[in-house]
VOSEKOL-225709 format. One record per residue (C-alpha): residue number from 0; residue in one letter; x, y, z. Coordinates in pm, whole numbers, plus 32768, in hexadecimal, padded with zeros to 4 digits. Layout:
<rs>
 resi resn east north   up
  NUM    A    X     Y    Z
...
</rs>
This chain:
<rs>
 resi resn east north   up
    0    M 6B83  787C A9FD
    1    N 6BD8  771F AA12
    2    L 6BC5  7623 AB63
    3    E 6D1C  7623 AB68
    4    R 6D5B  7792 AB5E
    5    V 6C6B  77C5 AC97
    6    R 6D32  76B3 AD57
    7    Q 6E52  7765 AD36
    8    M 6DC1  78C2 ADB4
    9    G 6E16  78FE AF3F
   10    F 6D0B  7957 B01D
   11    E 6D34  7B04 AFEA
   12    E 6CFB  7AEA AE97
   13    L 6BDD  7A00 AEAE
   14    L 6B0F  7AF4 AF87
   15    S 6B7E  7C0F AEA9
   16    R 6AFF  7B61 AD7C
   17    S 69E2  7ADB ADFC
   18    R 699A  7C49 AEAE
   19    Q 69CE  7CD1 AD1C
   20    E 68AC  7BD0 AC81
   21    A 67F2  7C5B AD85
   22    A 6810  7D9E AD2A
   23    K 67B6  7D54 ABC7
   24    W 6693  7C81 ABFC
   25    L 6614  7DBD ACDF
   26    D 663B  7ECD ABE2
   27    R 65D3  7E05 AAB7
   28    T 6490  7DB1 AB90
   29    G 6452  7EC9 AC78
   30    P 63CF  803D AC2C
   31    P 64CF  811B AB78
   32    P 65D2  81B2 AC8A
   33    R 654E  8340 ACFF
   34    A 6654  8455 AD52
   35    V 6610  8482 AEE3
   36    W 6690  85AF AF41
   37    H 66AC  8619 B0D4
   38    S 66B1  8756 B148
   39    R 6823  87A8 B184
   40    E 685D  8703 B043
   41    R 67DE  87FD AF65
   42    F 6908  884E AE58
   43    S 6890  89A7 ADB7
   44    L 694D  8A1D AC94
   45    E 69B3  8B40 AD28
   46    H 6A12  8A57 AE6F
   47    F 6B14  89AE AD4C
   48    R 6BA5  8AFE ACB0
   49    A 6C32  8B73 ADF9
   50    T 6C93  89FD AE9F
   51    G 6CE9  8934 AD83
   52    P 6E0E  89E2 ACF5
   53    G 6EEB  899D AE42
   54    R 6E8B  8820 AE19
   55    F 6EE9  87EA ACBD
   56    F 6FFF  881B ABD1
   57    A 709B  893A ABFC
   58    G 708D  897D AA8C
   59    A 6F36  8941 AA42
   60    A 6E5F  8A7C AAD0
   61    T 6F95  8B8B AAA9
   62    T 6FD6  8CAD A9A1
   63    W 7127  8C47 A9AD
   64    T 7136  8AF7 A8E8
   65    P 707B  8B8F A7A7
   66    D 7155  8CD3 A7B0
   67    T 7284  8C22 A7C1
   68    I 7238  8B31 A6C7
   69    T 71E3  8C5B A5E0
   70    Q 72E9  8CF7 A616
   71    H 740B  8BDA A603
   72    M 73A5  8AB2 A584
   73    P 72AA  8B37 A417
   74    T 72D1  89E4 A363
   75    V 721F  8927 A496
   76    R 70FD  8A4A A49A
   77    T 70CC  8A03 A32A
   78    A 70CC  88AD A35F
   79    I 6FBA  88CD A442
   80    L 6ED6  89C9 A39E
   81    T 6F24  88C3 A23E
   82    E 6EA3  87A9 A310
   83    A 6D87  887B A3BB
   84    E 6CD8  88FB A267
   85    A 6CD0  8792 A1B3
   86    L 6C38  872C A303
   87    L 6B1B  8820 A2DC
   88    A 6ADB  87A0 A175
   89    G 6ABC  8651 A205
   90    R 6BF7  85BE A1D2
   91    F 6CCD  84E1 A2AE
   92    D 6E42  8458 A276
   93    L 6E3B  8369 A37E
   94    L 6F2E  824B A3A4
   95    G 6FCD  8214 A264
   96    Y 6E7E  8285 A1BC
   97    R 6E69  83E6 A10D
   98    G 6D35  849A A0B3
   99    L 6C2F  83A3 A15D
  100    T 6AC5  8411 A13D
  101    F 69C4  8378 A27A
  102    G 6884  8453 A1D6
  103    N 67F5  857F A228
  104    P 677C  8561 A345
  105    I 6890  8481 A3BC
  106    D 681E  8300 A3B7
  107    W 68E5  82A2 A522
  108    Q 68AC  815A A4D1
  109    L 6958  812E A38B
  110    D 6A89  8097 A2D4
  111    P 6AAF  816D A194
  112    V 6BC6  8094 A11A
  113    S 6B1A  7F51 A109
  114    G 6989  7FF7 A128
  115    Q 6958  7F05 A240
  116    R 6872  7F84 A336
  117    A 684A  7F3A A49F
  118    P 6729  7ECB A535
  119    L 668B  7FC1 A65B
  120    V 6660  7E90 A764
  121    H 66EB  7E91 A8A6
  122    W 687D  7E8E A888
  123    S 68A7  7D40 A929
  124    R 67E2  7C90 A810
  125    L 68D9  7D14 A714
  126    N 6A39  7C4A A6DD
  127    P 6B17  7DAC A671
  128    L 6BEA  7C8D A59A
  129    D 6ACE  7C05 A4D8
  130    F 6B08  7CBA A37A
  131    S 69BD  7C4B A2E3
  132    Q 68F6  7CCB A3EF
  133    V 69AB  7E39 A464
  134    G 6A8B  7E8E A341
  135    D 6C19  7EBF A3E1
  136    S 6BB1  7F3C A53E
  137    R 6CF8  7FDD A53B
  138    V 6C8F  80D3 A421
  139    V 6B48  8135 A4A7
  140    W 6BC7  813F A614
  141    E 6D03  8226 A58E
  142    L 6BDD  8339 A51B
  143    N 6B08  8307 A660
  144    R 6C67  8349 A742
  145    H 6C0A  84A5 A704
  146    Q 6DB2  8532 A6F0
  147    W 6D14  85C7 A589
  148    M 6C51  86C5 A682
  149    I 6DC1  8723 A72E
  150    R 6E10  8789 A5E1
  151    L 6CF1  8868 A597
  152    G 6D16  88FB A72C
  153    Q 6E62  8974 A6E1
  154    A 6E1B  89EC A596
  155    Y 6D13  8AD1 A685
  156    R 6E16  8B2F A79B
  157    L 6F19  8B89 A648
  158    T 6E19  8C5B A5A7
  159    N 6CDE  8CC2 A672
  160    D 6BF7  8C51 A558
  161    E 6AD3  8BBA A5E5
  162    R 6AC4  8AE9 A49A
  163    Y 6B9D  89B4 A535
  164    A 6B1F  8A0D A6A5
  165    E 697E  89DF A61F
  166    A 6A07  88A2 A534
  167    A 6A5B  87FB A691
  168    T 695C  8860 A758
  169    R 687E  87C4 A631
  170    H 6916  8678 A602
  171    L 6907  8645 A783
  172    R 67A1  865F A7A4
  173    H 6742  85B0 A683
  174    W 681C  8479 A71D
  175    I 67A2  847D A85E
  176    S 662A  8493 A7B3
  177    C 6689  8378 A6D6
  178    N 6740  8290 A7C7
  179    P 66A6  825F A925
  180    P 6779  81AD AA19
  181    G 67A4  804A A9E8
  182    I 6751  805B A88B
  183    G 67FA  8018 A758
  184    I 6963  7FC0 A6F1
  185    N 69D9  8100 A795
  186    W 6993  8064 A8CB
  187    A 6A3A  7F16 A8AE
  188    T 6B87  7F51 A933
  189    S 6BA6  8040 AA6C
  190    L 6D1F  809F A9E5
  191    E 6C39  8145 A8A7
  192    V 6B69  81E6 A9C7
  193    S 6C67  8257 AA6F
  194    L 6D28  82E9 A956
  195    R 6C01  83B2 A905
  196    L 6BEF  8425 AA3E
  197    I 6D35  84D1 AA41
  198    S 6CDB  853E A8EA
  199    W 6B8A  85E0 A950
  200    C 6C8E  8683 AAA9
  201    W 6D7D  871C A9BA
  202    C 6C86  87A8 A8DF
  203    L 6BCE  8840 A9F4
  204    F 6CCA  88ED AA77
  205    L 6D53  895A A924
  206    I 6C06  8A14 A8D4
  207    E 6B96  8A2F AA21
  208    N 6B2F  8BEF A9BC
  209    A 6AA8  8BA7 A874
  210    R 6927  8C11 A833
  211    A 68EF  8AB4 A799
  212    L 693D  8A03 A90D
  213    T 67C5  8A64 A9CD
  214    P 6796  8A13 AB32
  215    E 667F  8940 AAA3
  216    L 676C  8860 A9BF
  217    F 6867  8867 AAAD
  218    A 677F  87EA ABBB
  219    V 6732  86AF AA8A
  220    V 689A  865B AA60
  221    L 68E1  8654 ABE2
  222    D 67C0  8557 AC15
  223    S 6875  8493 AAE5
  224    I 69A8  8498 AB6D
  225    R 6926  8438 ACBB
  226    A 687F  8305 AC01
  227    H 69EC  82AB AB61
  228    A 6AA7  82C3 AC87
  229    R 6988  81E2 AD40
  230    H 69C4  80BC AC0C
  231    V 6B27  80ED AC31
  232    E 6B5A  8078 ADB4
  233    R 6A67  7F90 AD7B
  234    Y 6AF8  7ED4 AC6D
  235    L 6C68  7EF1 ACCC
  236    S 6D2B  7E29 ABF8
  237    H 6DCF  7D6E ACE4
  238    Y 6DD9  7C10 AC50
  239    F 6DB9  7C60 AADB
  240    S 6EF3  7D5C AA98
  241    P 6FE3  7DF1 AB54
  242    T 701F  7F07 AA72
  243    H 6EAB  7F6A AA23
  244    L 6EC1  7F68 ABC8
  245    T 6FA6  8071 ABEF
  246    G 6EFB  818E AAD3
  247    E 6DC3  812E ABA1
  248    A 6E57  8191 ACD1
  249    L 6EF4  82DE AC53
  250    G 6D83  832C ABD8
  251    L 6CEE  8306 AD4C
  252    Y 6E1D  83A3 ADF5
  253    Y 6DBD  84DD ACE6
  254    A 6C31  84D8 AD65
  255    G 6CA7  84CA AEF6
  256    Q 6DAB  85DD AEBA
  257    I 6CE9  86AF ADEB
  258    F 6B77  86A5 AE78
  259    R 6BD6  8664 AFD5
  260    E 6A6B  871D B060
  261    W 69CC  85A6 AFF0
  262    R 69AF  849F B0DA
  263    P 6A71  8373 B03D
  264    A 6B76  84AE B00F
  265    A 6C7B  8438 B103
  266    R 6C31  82A5 B0B6
  267    W 6C88  82B7 AF24
  268    S 6DBC  838F AF8A
  269    S 6E06  8284 B068
  270    I 6DC1  8150 AFAD
  271    G 6E72  820D AE60
  272    M 6FBC  8220 AF49
  273    R 6FC9  80EB AFDC
  274    I 6FA5  804E AE9F
  275    L 709A  813C AE0F
  276    V 71C2  80F2 AEFB
  277    A 718F  7F67 AEE9
  278    E 7175  7F42 ADAD
  279    C 72D8  802F AD69
  280    E 7392  7EFE AE0B
  281    R 72CE  7DF8 AD06
  282    Q 72A9  7E80 AC07
  283    I 73FB  7F30 ABE8
  284    L 7517  7E3D AC0F
  285    A 767C  7E99 ACE4
  286    D 76F1  7EF1 AB8D
  287    G 7625  7FD5 AB1C
  288    V 757F  7F13 A9FA
  289    H 73F9  7EF0 A9FD
  290    F 7381  7D62 AA74
  291    E 72C9  7D60 A91B
  292    Q 7400  7DA0 A84A
  293    A 7342  7E57 A788
  294    M 73F6  7FB9 A733
  295    G 7264  807F A6E0
  296    Y 7214  7FFA A834
  297    Q 7364  807D A8AF
  298    R 7308  81D8 A860
  299    Y 717B  81E2 A8CE
  300    T 7207  8160 AA26
  301    L 7331  8257 AA46
  302    E 721A  8368 A9B4
  303    I 7134  82DA AAD5
  304    Y 7244  8300 AC04
  305    L 729F  8444 AB87
  306    Q 7163  8507 AB9F
  307    F 7136  8414 ACF2
  308    L 7246  84CE AD57
  309    I 71F2  862A ACF8
  310    L 708F  8608 AD8B
  311    A 70F3  859A AED7
  312    S 71D1  869F AF0F
  313    R 70EA  87A6 AE98
  314    S 6FF6  874C AFB4
  315    G 70FC  8708 B0C7
  316    Q 711D  859C B0AF
  317    Q 723B  84DB B118
  318    V 72A2  83AA B01A
  319    P 7352  8268 B0A2
  320    A 7495  8278 B020
  321    V 7486  8134 AF7D
  322    V 73CA  81FD AE47
  323    M 74C2  830E AE32
  324    D 75E8  81FA AE07
  325    R 74F8  810E AD18
  326    T 74A1  8237 AC3C
  327    A 7608  82A6 AC58
  328    R 767D  8158 ABDD
  329    M 759E  8123 AAEB
  330    I 7626  8294 AA57
  331    D 7761  81C3 AA60
  332    A 76EF  80C3 A992
  333    V 7679  81AC A87B
  334    L 7798  825D A887
  335    E 784E  8115 A844
  336    L 7778  8099 A72D
  337    R 7766  81C7 A63E
  338    F 77D7  81C6 A4EF
  339    P 7903  82CE A4DD
  340    D 77E4  8389 A403
  341    G 76FC  83D5 A521
  342    S 7609  82C9 A4A3
  343    L 75BF  8187 A59D
  344    P 759E  8049 A4F6
  345    Q 7476  7F9D A4CA
  346    I 744D  7E4E A5AC
  347    G 7344  7D89 A60A
  348    D 71F1  7E55 A5CB
  349    S 718F  7F82 A5C2
  350    D 7031  7FFA A570
  351    S 70AA  8160 A518
  352    G 7003  81F1 A66A
  353    S 7067  82F4 A75C
  354    L 6FBA  8386 A8A6
  355    V 6F95  84F8 A830
  356    P 7057  8564 A6F4
  357    F 7082  86A5 A70E
  358    E 713B  86B3 A5AA
  359    R 70FA  85AE A4A1
  360    R 7246  84F8 A4BD
  361    T 728D  8381 A3F8
  362    P 726F  825A A4F7
  363    N 7406  823D A4F8
  364    D 742F  83C6 A536
  365    F 745B  83A2 A6CE
  366    R 74C4  851C A6A5
  367    G 73CE  85BA A7A0
  368    V 73D6  84A1 A89B
  369    L 7554  8511 A8AF
  370    A 7513  8688 A898
  371    T 7425  8629 AA02
  372    A 7505  8547 AA8F
  373    A 7629  864A AA76
  374    A 753D  872A AB23
  375    V 74F2  864D AC24
  376    F 7601  85A7 AC67
  377    Q 76C4  86C3 AC16
  378    R 77D5  85DE AB24
  379    G 78A9  86A2 AA2B
  380    D 78B3  8526 A98E
  381    C 7730  8537 A925
  382    G 7747  868F A8D5
  383    W 7863  860F A7D0
  384    A 778F  8534 A761
  385    A 766A  8608 A72A
  386    G 7719  86D9 A636
  387    G 7678  8810 A715
  388    A 7557  8859 A7B1
  389    A 73EB  880B A737
  390    A 72A9  8873 A76B
  391    D 724C  876E A841
  392    V 732C  87C6 A967
  393    L 725F  8946 A937
  394    W 7129  8892 A948
  395    L 7141  87D6 AA6C
  396    L 7263  88B7 AB1D
  397    G 71AB  89E9 AAF3
  398    P 72BD  8B2F AB5C
  399    G 734D  8A4D AC3A
  400    A 7402  898B AB08
  401    P 7555  8ACA AAD2
  402    R 758C  8A65 AC54
  403    R 75A5  88FE AC06
  404    L 7662  88E4 AAF2
  405    D 774D  8A38 AAEB
  406    P 7824  899F ABC8
  407    V 783D  885C AB16
  408    R 7989  8829 A9E7
  409    A 792D  8780 A90E
  410    A 7A4E  8661 A8AE
  411    P 7A3D  84F9 A860
  412    P 7A16  83BC A96F
  413    A 7B44  83AF AA0E
  414    A 7B56  822C AA1E
  415    P 7BE6  8171 A92B
  416    P 7B58  8172 A7DD
  417    S 7B11  7FEF A7BF
  418    G 7A63  7F5B A8C5
  419    L 7986  7E10 A951
  420    L 7820  7E10 A9B5
  421    P 782B  7C7F AA78
  422    E 76BB  7CD6 AAEF
  423    G 7615  7D45 A9B6
  424    G 772C  7C67 A8AE
  425    Y 77D9  7D57 A7F3
  426    A 7940  7D6C A7C9
  427    V 799A  7EDD A6EC
  428    M 7AE2  7EF2 A631
  429    R 7B3C  8029 A5EA
  430    S 7C59  8108 A55A
  431    D 7BFA  826B A60B
  432    W 7AFB  833E A670
  433    R 7B06  8423 A529
  434    S 79E2  8456 A447
  435    D 7A97  83AF A31E
  436    G 7B0F  8270 A432
  437    Q 7B00  810D A3CD
  438    M 7A17  8028 A4A4
  439    L 79CB  7EDC A4B9
  440    T 7898  7E2D A5A4
  441    F 787A  7CEC A5EA
  442    D 7770  7C42 A681
  443    V 77C5  7B35 A768
  444    G 7693  7B3C A864
  445    R 7544  7A67 A854
  446    L 7414  7A7A A78C
  447    G 7354  7B93 A7FD
  448    G 7323  7BD8 A990
  449    A 726B  7AD9 AA40
  450    Q 71A0  79C8 A9CB
  451    N 7049  7A89 A9F6
  452    E 7072  7B8B A92A
  453    G 7084  7B84 A794
  454    H 716A  7CE0 A72C
  455    G 72AA  7C3A A6E7
  456    H 7339  7B8C A5B6
  457    A 73E2  7A59 A55D
  458    D 7509  7B26 A50A
  459    L 7604  7A3E A5BB
  460    L 776A  7A9C A588
  461    S 7704  7B9A A477
  462    V 77EB  7CFB A42E
  463    Q 7791  7E56 A3AF
  464    C 78A0  7F34 A337
  465    A 78FB  8065 A308
  466    A 7A39  810C A21B
  467    F 7A9D  826F A1F3
  468    G 795F  82BE A2D3
  469    E 7875  8216 A213
  470    P 7775  810B A254
  471    F 77FE  7FE9 A14F
  472    L 777B  7EBB A1F8
  473    I 7624  7EB3 A2AE
  474    D 7525  7E34 A358
  475    A 73DB  7DE1 A24E
  476    G 72FA  7E81 A34E
  477    T 716B  7E26 A39C
  478    Y 7087  7EA9 A2A8
  479    C 6F6A  7E33 A377
  480    Y 6EA9  7D6C A477
  481    T 6D80  7CF3 A3D3
  482    G 6CB9  7CDC A29B
  483    D 6DE5  7C5E A1DD
  484    P 6E2D  7AF5 A247
  485    L 6F67  7A94 A151
  486    A 6FF5  7C13 A157
  487    R 7006  7BF2 A306
  488    R 7095  7AA8 A2EC
  489    F 719E  7B3E A1FF
  490    F 71EA  7C60 A2D7
  491    R 722E  7BA0 A40D
  492    G 72BE  7A68 A395
  493    T 740D  7A21 A343
  494    S 742D  7A40 A1D0
  495    A 740C  7BFA A1E5
  496    H 7525  7BE4 A2D4
  497    S 76D7  7BD3 A291
  498    T 7705  7A7B A32A
  499    V 771A  7908 A2EF
  500    L 75CC  7879 A224
  501    V 75CD  76F7 A24D
  502    D 7532  7618 A168
  503    D 7435  773D A13B
  504    Q 73CA  770D A286
  505    P 7390  7835 A346
  506    Q 743B  7834 A4DA
  507    S 72DE  7810 A562
  508    M 7194  77D5 A4FA
  509    S 7074  78E2 A4CA
  510    A 6F6E  7852 A5AF
  511    G 6E86  79A1 A58C
  512    P 6EB9  7B07 A53D
  513    F 6F7B  7B4F A6A0
  514    Q 6FBD  7A0A A6FC
  515    W 70D4  7909 A6BA
  516    S 70BA  7770 A6B4
  517    D 7220  779F A775
  518    W 72EC  789D A813
  519    P 74A3  7837 A7D4
  520    R 7570  7910 A835
  521    A 770D  794F A7EC
  522    T 7811  7919 A8F2
  523    L 7945  79E9 A8E8
  524    R 7A80  7953 A8FC
  525    D 7B94  7A5D A8F5
  526    W 7B91  7BA7 A8D2
  527    R 7CF8  7C89 A8D8
  528    R 7D9A  7DDC A878
  529    T 7F10  7DE0 A801
  530    G 7FE8  7EFB A76E
  531    A 7FA8  7EA2 A620
  532    L 7E87  7D96 A63B
  533    M 7D1D  7D73 A6CF
  534    F 7C5C  7C2A A6D1
  535    A 7B34  7B60 A746
  536    E 7AB2  7A27 A70F
  537    A 796C  7984 A73D
  538    E 78A2  7852 A6F0
  539    H 7750  77D6 A6CA
  540    R 7669  76A0 A6DE
  541    A 7560  7709 A61C
  542    Y 7571  75FB A50B
  543    A 7575  74F7 A632
  544    R 7441  7497 A5C9
  545    L 7479  7425 A470
  546    A 74B0  72AC A423
  547    D 75F8  72FB A3E1
  548    P 7633  73FC A504
  549    V 7739  751F A4B2
  550    V 77D8  760B A570
  551    H 783C  7737 A4F2
  552    R 795E  77F3 A5AA
  553    R 79C2  796E A506
  554    R 7B08  7A01 A57F
  555    I 7B37  7B7D A4EC
  556    V 7C8F  7C1E A52D
  557    Y 7CCF  7DA8 A4DD
  558    V 7E07  7E35 A46E
  559    R 7DCF  7F7D A4FE
  560    G 7D77  8077 A3E4
  561    R 7DC0  7FB1 A2B1
  562    Y 7CB1  7E59 A2A5
  563    W 7C02  7D52 A32D
  564    V 7C27  7BEA A325
  565    I 7B14  7B05 A365
  566    V 7B4E  7981 A37B
  567    D 7A1F  78B4 A37D
  568    D 7A28  7764 A3FE
  569    L 7935  7619 A3BB
  570    D 7963  74ED A481
  571    G 7886  73E1 A465
  572    S 7861  72A5 A383
  573    G 77B4  726F A266
  574    E 7793  734A A127
  575    H 76DE  7488 A169
  576    Q 76AF  75C9 A07D
  577    V 7746  76E4 A11B
  578    D 76FE  7847 A0B7
  579    V 77E3  7951 A11E
  580    R 76D6  7AC2 A10C
  581    F 7755  7C2F A10E
  582    Q 761B  7D36 A111
  583    F 767E  7E54 A07D
  584    A 7621  7FB6 A084
  585    P 7536  804B 9F5E
  586    L 76B7  8075 9E94
  587    D 773F  7FDE 9D49
  588    V 77F7  7EAF 9D87
  589    Q 789D  7DD5 9C69
  590    L 78F7  7C95 9C71
  591    D 7A36  7C05 9BB1
  592    K 7A85  7AAB 9B39
  593    D 7B7B  7A74 9C47
  594    L 7A1E  7ABE 9D6B
  595    T 7ACF  7C10 9DAC
  596    A 79BD  7D33 9DF2
  597    R 79FE  7E74 9E02
  598    A 78E3  7F55 9E9E
  599    K 7903  80E4 9E3C
  600    G 78AC  81A9 9F32
  601    R 780D  8302 9F13
  602    G 7960  83BB 9F45
  603    G 7A08  82E6 9E17
  604    H 7A95  81F2 9F2A
  605    T 7A95  808D 9F14
  606    L 7A6B  7F69 9FF1
  607    V 7AEF  7E27 9F5D
  608    L 7AA9  7CA8 9FD6
  609    R 7B78  7BA9 9F64
  610    P 7B2C  7A44 9FD9
  611    F 7C1F  793F 9FDD
  612    A 7BCC  77B2 A014
  613    G 7C31  7655 9FFE
  614    K 7B2B  75EC 9F18
  615    R 7A83  7692 9DE6
  616    L 79B6  77B9 9E74
  617    T 7896  7864 9D63
  618    G 7837  79C1 9DAD
  619    A 7728  7A7B 9D1B
  620    V 7686  7BDD 9D58
  621    H 7515  7BD9 9DE0
  622    L 745A  7CF8 9D7D
  623    G 72A3  7D38 9DC8
  624    E 725F  7BE3 9D84
  625    L 7124  7B6A 9E44
  626    N 713D  79E5 9DCE
  627    P 71D0  79B2 9EC9
  628    M 71E4  7B20 9F7E
  629    Q 7359  7B95 9F71
  630    G 73E3  7CA0 9F44
  631    W 7339  7D99 9FE5
  632    V 7339  7EBF A104
  633    S 7239  7F8E A1C3
  634    R 7299  80BC A272
  635    E 7153  810A A302
  636    Y 7035  8055 A355
  637    G 6F51  8010 A21A
  638    H 7062  8068 A13A
  639    S 7149  7F78 A075
  640    E 7236  7FB7 9F56
  641    P 7338  7E99 9E97
  642    A 74AB  7EC2 9F0E
  643    P 75A7  7DD2 9EAC
  644    L 75CF  7C91 9F6D
  645    V 7748  7BD4 9F1F
  646    S 7709  7A5E 9F5B
  647    Y 783E  7982 9F53
  648    V 77C1  7801 9F3B
  649    V 786E  7697 9F30
  650    R 77BF  754D 9F5E
  651    S 78E1  7466 A018
  652    L 791E  735F A118
  653    L 797B  73FD A298
  654    P 79F4  7473 A33A
  655    L 7A67  758F A24B
  656    R 7B17  770B A264
  657    V 7AD8  784C A17A
  658    V 7BB2  797A A1B4
  659    T 7B1A  7AD0 A171
  660    L 7C04  7BEF A122
  661    V 7B46  7D46 A173
  662    A 7C02  7E84 A120
  663    P 7BCA  7FEC A0FD
  664    V 7C65  806E 9FCE
  665    H 7C98  81F9 9FC5
  666    R 7C2F  8281 9E58
  667    A 7DB0  8333 9E59
  668    E 7E30  81A3 9E9C
  669    Q 7E8B  8082 9DEB
  670    E 7DCE  7F3A 9E55
  671    P 7E8F  7E48 9F03
  672    T 7F0C  7D1A 9E28
  673    V 7EE0  7BD2 9F4A
  674    S 7F2C  7A67 9F42
  675    G 7E85  794B 9FFF
  676    I 7FB4  789C A0C1
  677    Y 7F24  770E A0EC
  678    K 7F43  75DA A188
  679    A 7FC2  74A8 A0D4
  680    T 7E56  7421 A116
  681    G 7DD2  7568 A05D
  682    E 7D46  7633 A16D
  683    P 7D96  778B A17B
  684    V 7E7C  77FB A2A6
  685    G 7EC0  7956 A27C
  686    L 7F17  7AA8 A177
  687    A 803D  7B16 A0E0
  688    F 8029  7C64 A040
  689    D 80FF  7C4F 9F08
  690    A 817B  7DBD 9EFD
  691    T 8200  7DDE A079
  692    G 8259  7C99 A0B0
  693    E 8167  7C84 A1D8
  694    Q 80CD  7B47 A267
  695    L 7F9C  7AF1 A342
  696    I 7FAB  79BB A3C5
  697    F 7E58  795F A490
  698    G 7EAC  77DA A471
  699    D 7D9C  7700 A552
  700    G 7D40  77F5 A676
  701    G 7DEC  7902 A754
  702    L 7E55  7A59 A73D
  703    P 7EBF  7A6A A5C0
  704    S 8033  7AF6 A57C
  705    L 80A5  7C06 A4AA
  706    S 81F0  7BC1 A400
  707    D 82C6  7C5B A2B9
  708    H 83A6  7B1E A279
  709    V 8317  79EE A1EF
  710    R 8286  78F7 A318
  711    H 8226  77E5 A20E
  712    R 8308  7768 A0DF
  713    R 8207  76A8 A055
  714    H 80D8  7793 9FFA
  715    R 800B  77E9 9EC8
  716    R 7F3B  78E0 9E37
  717    G 7DD1  78D2 9E63
</rs>
């Protein structure tokens, strides 16, 4: 940590960091901690079986949940048992990787992708981002979160087959023997310790009646749970990462609520609740967008607060109204940003993680979260978006789930289908709430959510677009955090997003895997909805750092139910290379000689891009290129695949305007024939649709006009 950063710290931060550094030194140099139990703290397996279910989620320790899944969700049951069988064979599907093996017995320090093994030294001696020392810590941590043990517990609940419980208990015992408190990569961040604590709690409840869970093993596990909670409390991430802090707080709340007889339990519950209440206003913006502006963390935070609300209600604790309010707003934002096909767009970083994965889902599948929200808030729009009940609700609420869901009538949101999320920085232009509708999302916010948070991407003024329900223009995703610096820079950089690249330079320079050289932001200038049009205008000055500064202004108009027009104005002086880029999903994209790009969707429909400019553009489709890297997308962490990127490039003196028509074309319809309307100087000021005589005039600013008669006598075809 540099001296300037120390100077910026307040007294409380300095005190907190000093205490943690002293604690690390004591942990490294002192004797190993040992559990000290007082008589009233003793917590037997019998006592756990008698009192625990009333303190935990109602669906975990009841026969109702597995019986209901078996009867009404046979495909869910089959998927759980299939995954559990693979786990018995030592094969793990983690993140975007399939069939990983970690040895027999499991090597808990191994990253099998790189073959690197983290050393067994005190956690404070390790740098989790040093790939040469530990491999990809994200892969190692995903194994050691032990969320896959929940799957073994579910399989035991569904079948009463002792093989699953025996495997879970064997792995628990082995992990505890191989990972003494404070030693190794698996203690290196308190969030990972907390997530493992949460997984163990679920596993214990799911296998509580199994023969494999003996009183002796139960006591060993309790000792380790206590060590986990102690570690989390001592090393809370107050000044490291707010998104880590909420996960740590929930782990403390879990431990405090379940093991109430322990002397620290009340303190853990109090700390957990205090942090979660305080952080909800800090991390959930007024419009419901998570402050990191990363959809993976939107999901993770929503899961945390839904579980917190359920567990607090189960314990009879009153939660401040602000938590309910901000969580509800977060749900609103998810519904607003959701693609028509039900998936969520990738925005910012996503490590493909989940709080408690009751079913295996892709990171952009929010159905389980939305089904839970439908039950907790009794919201029909969440039930509609979830597409019905999900197993998550049954495990969390148990027999109470029908009572919460039955009165809820599933229906699309009552709000207009298009809206603005001003704090998060997204303008959404949507035809309707139908599953086969059209939608475009325009990023008009800042790079990332806070200057000390690095999960935002350099994607200012980028767009994502769906037509006929299917996503066509998408965010490239994340792929990795460490291990491949070039890939990390690409996936979070400007060239991987559907925006404008100037002089082959990103909007901000990467200063590390989670750092930027500066934090530019877009400014929303206008947002309107009229009878036939929706319009948004925004600009950014990220390229003001160039020797000849450039300002990028982007205007988007949506003629409802028909097409979008994107107007990019580059203001400045001198000659620059301007590259207007569009990242497609993995689809077939063809580029004609007139630079019209046509992307064929899975349903046979087409999305057409047609550029217009006063200067001669060149166009290309980049697919799976490596030098430089472009034309790649990542749906899950660790997985990438080629996907077409359409690039329109011109080298010109500024100012410059490039206009792009984005037109969905139904498979049974003809593609529109369009002409450009130009000033005498050659600058495009509108589009004319030849078949109908309709004209869209956007001029130099303000709300465009739509007419069916000629506004400009002087025009020529583009």
